[in-house]
Legacy VTK file of the C-alpha trace (Angstrom):
# vtk DataFile Version 3.0
C-alpha trace
ASCII
DATASET POLYDATA
POINTS 336 float
0.000 0.000 0.000
1.923 2.999 -1.276
1.306 6.700 -0.738
1.451 9.040 -3.717
3.175 12.408 -3.426
2.194 14.959 -6.067
4.623 17.860 -6.423
3.266 20.723 -8.507
4.962 23.764 -9.965
3.656 26.515 -12.195
5.116 25.530 -15.548
7.424 26.591 -18.327
7.572 26.541 -22.134
8.639 23.277 -23.736
11.512 25.093 -25.437
12.734 28.697 -25.704
11.327 29.003 -29.225
8.808 31.759 -29.856
6.168 29.189 -30.829
6.508 27.243 -27.562
6.642 30.417 -25.471
3.503 31.623 -27.239
1.765 28.320 -26.468
2.753 28.557 -22.801
1.675 32.186 -22.430
-1.695 31.505 -24.022
-2.474 28.710 -21.590
-1.136 30.598 -18.591
-2.648 34.027 -19.228
-6.031 32.736 -20.379
-6.538 31.201 -16.940
-9.415 33.241 -15.430
-7.715 33.143 -12.036
-4.526 34.686 -13.463
-6.124 37.524 -15.407
-9.407 37.889 -13.549
-11.383 40.143 -15.848
-14.458 39.619 -18.044
-13.966 36.585 -20.334
-14.266 38.473 -23.620
-11.925 41.212 -22.417
-9.405 38.601 -21.288
-9.647 36.750 -24.611
-8.974 39.896 -26.610
-6.287 41.228 -24.293
-4.304 37.999 -24.052
-4.580 36.665 -27.590
-4.502 39.892 -29.578
-2.253 42.116 -27.479
-0.156 40.464 -24.768
0.893 37.182 -26.377
1.743 38.491 -29.889
3.979 41.223 -28.460
5.313 39.429 -25.404
6.159 35.999 -26.845
9.173 37.042 -28.993
10.644 39.102 -26.151
10.055 36.355 -23.582
11.580 33.767 -25.927
14.845 35.715 -25.945
14.827 35.823 -22.147
14.181 32.085 -21.912
17.031 31.479 -24.345
19.362 33.336 -21.995
18.623 30.993 -19.058
17.983 27.716 -20.913
20.424 24.889 -20.219
21.316 21.818 -22.264
19.076 19.830 -19.887
16.157 22.192 -20.482
14.269 24.871 -18.576
15.780 25.664 -15.154
12.360 25.317 -13.523
11.846 21.854 -15.007
15.401 20.724 -14.284
15.230 21.879 -10.664
11.766 20.396 -10.127
12.765 17.018 -11.576
15.861 16.991 -9.365
13.641 17.636 -6.337
11.325 14.803 -7.365
14.273 12.406 -7.613
15.789 13.430 -4.270
12.467 13.243 -2.453
11.777 9.792 -3.914
15.200 8.607 -2.743
14.587 10.015 0.717
11.112 8.502 1.097
11.874 5.043 -0.266
9.694 2.334 -1.743
6.607 3.098 0.333
5.988 6.226 -1.707
5.590 7.204 -5.340
6.612 10.794 -6.093
5.174 12.402 -9.228
5.675 15.859 -10.682
3.125 17.892 -12.614
3.047 21.455 -13.931
-0.075 23.594 -13.821
0.715 24.705 -17.360
2.455 22.658 -20.074
4.665 19.611 -19.404
4.920 17.379 -17.479
1.187 17.844 -17.149
-0.987 17.348 -14.092
-2.837 14.682 -16.088
0.344 12.656 -16.614
1.374 13.020 -12.965
-2.005 11.822 -11.712
-1.962 8.929 -14.173
1.465 7.923 -12.845
0.017 7.718 -9.340
-3.105 5.900 -10.490
-1.011 3.338 -12.379
0.944 2.704 -9.160
-2.384 2.011 -7.368
-1.522 4.318 -4.485
-3.846 4.153 -1.490
-3.795 7.901 -0.920
-2.349 11.024 -2.494
-0.656 13.924 -0.739
-0.661 17.057 -2.894
1.688 19.973 -2.441
1.723 22.894 -4.869
5.223 24.300 -4.439
4.008 27.856 -3.825
4.688 28.727 -0.161
2.299 31.689 0.037
-1.326 31.138 -0.968
-2.709 32.990 -4.002
-5.810 32.307 -6.043
-3.799 32.677 -9.257
-1.323 29.938 -8.267
-2.508 27.569 -5.530
-6.187 28.262 -6.126
-5.887 27.680 -9.865
-3.897 24.495 -9.320
-6.406 23.029 -6.876
-9.287 23.916 -9.187
-7.610 22.095 -12.085
-6.913 19.047 -9.913
-10.545 18.874 -8.836
-11.664 18.931 -12.463
-9.297 16.075 -13.292
-10.095 13.943 -10.249
-13.845 14.160 -10.778
-13.350 11.975 -13.865
-11.857 9.128 -11.829
-14.060 6.162 -10.978
-12.028 5.560 -7.827
-10.790 8.599 -5.950
-8.369 7.628 -3.169
-7.907 9.560 0.046
-6.637 13.037 -0.799
-4.651 15.444 1.359
-3.457 18.843 0.177
-1.025 21.396 1.570
-2.248 24.733 0.224
0.252 26.959 2.050
3.430 26.528 4.074
4.769 30.087 4.209
5.245 29.907 7.997
6.143 26.241 8.446
9.249 25.976 10.665
10.856 23.421 8.332
10.415 25.726 5.336
11.924 28.650 7.226
14.854 26.471 8.360
15.524 25.440 4.767
15.469 29.070 3.593
17.746 30.076 6.445
20.215 27.306 5.576
20.453 28.680 2.039
20.762 32.230 3.328
23.605 31.399 5.697
25.877 30.940 2.682
25.852 34.737 2.454
26.964 37.075 5.246
24.264 39.743 5.291
26.527 42.049 7.308
28.655 42.447 4.169
25.727 43.984 2.292
24.247 47.464 2.637
20.654 46.219 2.505
18.643 43.022 2.104
15.586 42.676 -0.152
12.919 40.004 0.084
11.429 40.105 -3.407
8.177 38.205 -3.971
6.161 37.710 -7.129
3.595 40.470 -7.370
-0.191 40.311 -7.742
-2.808 42.868 -8.756
-4.211 44.649 -5.720
-7.739 43.623 -6.713
-6.850 39.945 -6.263
-5.653 40.574 -2.716
-8.848 42.451 -1.885
-11.085 39.793 -3.473
-9.393 37.019 -1.485
-9.698 39.033 1.721
-13.402 39.652 1.162
-14.049 35.992 0.372
-12.283 34.722 3.494
-13.743 37.206 5.954
-10.719 39.447 6.251
-10.478 43.207 6.025
-7.297 43.829 4.063
-6.472 47.485 3.470
-3.137 46.781 1.737
-1.383 48.398 4.679
-0.534 47.684 8.298
-3.165 44.941 8.452
-0.481 42.651 6.979
2.030 43.437 9.729
0.900 40.491 11.857
-0.382 37.001 11.056
-3.852 36.067 12.285
-6.898 34.004 11.304
-8.408 36.666 9.058
-5.333 37.022 6.825
-4.067 33.431 6.770
-4.947 33.244 3.053
-3.875 36.788 2.200
-0.885 36.536 -0.135
0.526 39.896 0.926
0.273 39.038 4.633
1.829 35.625 3.945
4.816 37.306 2.287
5.394 39.710 5.161
5.168 36.890 7.692
7.627 34.671 5.802
9.999 37.630 5.772
9.691 38.280 9.506
10.376 34.636 10.338
13.322 34.355 7.939
14.873 37.659 9.006
14.624 36.561 12.637
16.233 33.204 11.824
19.132 34.944 10.076
19.496 37.770 12.581
18.696 40.517 10.058
17.424 43.638 11.882
14.171 45.183 10.683
15.792 48.432 9.595
18.135 46.564 7.246
15.574 44.839 5.015
12.699 45.682 2.680
9.836 43.538 1.404
9.027 44.194 -2.258
7.179 42.673 -5.210
8.358 41.944 -8.751
7.103 40.752 -12.169
4.077 43.001 -12.560
2.098 42.992 -15.808
-0.171 45.671 -17.262
-1.249 49.062 -15.978
-3.499 48.094 -13.072
-2.054 48.741 -9.592
-0.142 45.790 -8.157
0.929 45.315 -4.557
3.733 47.651 -3.525
6.516 48.489 -3.187
7.741 47.406 -6.608
11.106 45.641 -6.542
12.601 47.567 -9.465
11.671 50.883 -7.826
13.258 49.801 -4.540
16.426 48.696 -6.349
16.814 52.099 -7.993
16.035 53.959 -4.762
18.602 51.973 -2.758
21.290 52.747 -5.339
20.416 56.456 -5.360
20.610 56.441 -1.545
24.218 55.241 -1.766
23.947 51.463 -1.307
26.640 49.535 -3.168
25.784 45.903 -2.433
22.344 44.318 -2.104
21.455 40.784 -1.040
18.170 39.529 -2.504
16.039 36.593 -1.346
13.101 35.304 -3.429
11.017 33.271 -0.931
7.991 32.910 -3.226
10.015 30.701 -5.580
11.107 27.261 -4.369
12.910 26.545 -7.665
15.054 28.927 -9.667
13.452 30.073 -12.887
13.319 33.013 -15.278
12.043 35.354 -12.541
14.967 34.650 -10.225
17.867 33.905 -12.572
17.223 36.662 -15.095
14.867 39.218 -13.562
16.707 39.463 -10.248
20.160 38.153 -11.147
20.553 40.062 -14.421
17.943 42.815 -14.886
17.975 44.075 -11.311
21.768 43.904 -11.168
21.953 46.055 -14.317
19.353 48.475 -12.950
21.262 48.804 -9.673
24.519 49.553 -11.498
22.821 52.135 -13.735
21.905 54.137 -10.623
25.291 53.919 -8.923
25.251 50.532 -7.182
27.819 47.798 -7.645
26.274 44.372 -7.084
22.915 42.643 -6.610
23.538 39.203 -5.147
20.723 36.686 -5.591
20.352 33.962 -2.965
19.501 30.841 -5.032
16.149 29.174 -4.446
15.802 25.931 -2.507
15.769 23.792 -5.677
16.771 20.279 -4.522
18.865 21.209 -1.485
18.979 18.474 1.192
17.417 20.869 3.714
14.465 21.400 1.374
13.985 17.673 0.841
13.956 17.190 4.617
11.561 20.116 5.009
9.137 18.634 2.491
9.101 15.364 4.402
8.188 17.288 7.524
5.585 19.476 5.828
3.974 16.403 4.285
4.436 14.458 7.543
6.114 11.602 5.696
LINES 1 337
336 0 1 2 3 4 5 6 7 8 9 10 11 12 13 14 15 16 17 18 19 20 21 22 23 24 25 26 27 28 29 30 31 32 33 34 35 36 37 38 39 40 41 42 43 44 45 46 47 48 49 50 51 52 53 54 55 56 57 58 59 60 61 62 63 64 65 66 67 68 69 70 71 72 73 74 75 76 77 78 79 80 81 82 83 84 85 86 87 88 89 90 91 92 93 94 95 96 97 98 99 100 101 102 103 104 105 106 107 108 109 110 111 112 113 114 115 116 117 118 119 120 121 122 123 124 125 126 127 128 129 130 131 132 133 134 135 136 137 138 139 140 141 142 143 144 145 146 147 148 149 150 151 152 153 154 155 156 157 158 159 160 161 162 163 164 165 166 167 168 169 170 171 172 173 174 175 176 177 178 179 180 181 182 183 184 185 186 187 188 189 190 191 192 193 194 195 196 197 198 199 200 201 202 203 204 205 206 207 208 209 210 211 212 213 214 215 216 217 218 219 220 221 222 223 224 225 226 227 228 229 230 231 232 233 234 235 236 237 238 239 240 241 242 243 244 245 246 247 248 249 250 251 252 253 254 255 256 257 258 259 260 261 262 263 264 265 266 267 268 269 270 271 272 273 274 275 276 277 278 279 280 281 282 283 284 285 286 287 288 289 290 291 292 293 294 295 296 297 298 299 300 301 302 303 304 305 306 307 308 309 310 311 312 313 314 315 316 317 318 319 320 321 322 323 324 325 326 327 328 329 330 331 332 333 334 335
């Protein structure tokens, strides 16, 4: 009687070609939880404006980070799958699925069904809950599982932003860098439109004002992405001994003209350089595997931006990827 473990990440193009990037962007951005506007408006915006203009530019960026083994996100996620399987042993079957593109959630579930697992433990690898990531993933899984004649026992971890094992794993990675040798530390998270934060707060009985309400964790904001990010930061900064006045929480990767949660990472980078900072250390605790947003956006674009305004170096702390501490943390989070 084996237990299935389903690891899920967001997804990546099948190759850095414009055609494959276009295919990925269409699937990703047409998700109504990602761009949560009227269906017709989303259809026109994504397929006639965003994808045609964005795909060629994104393809060049993917080409800059692509390895001979493939996409960094896929390579890192497959390495994690292998290490977790080795750590858990024969009583478990570990499968990997991407919310968008390959390996698909369908193929991952079929792998577990073929192994006749007695139960499935699901963990989307997004530490902080958001409707556009975790919510979308769980919705897709429910649609797929409703087609099964036999649905085994299902458990899901929908957030682990404050789990002690997760924080320990992040801290272990961070200890490779002496924060006292840097002028300032940034905790850069993937951004979200403000309206999505407010919608989630309203749905779950909270009263988010996009301000000081996120300065403490409590029952009303346990599913607020912004509050999750601030709480992860507080716990990690405490674990690493980084004083409050030496770090800033910020948000990257915004899209479109609507207001997204602030402060924006690129604005903070420029401001720190103008204030005289020469060296910045940057954590990306929303990403458990390195990908385009960490390797290129932070490691290359933000480093160039910092230098343009007088700084010298932006140092990215690599994501957890398949580090032993992360494998051990997953076992604890999943209670395996």
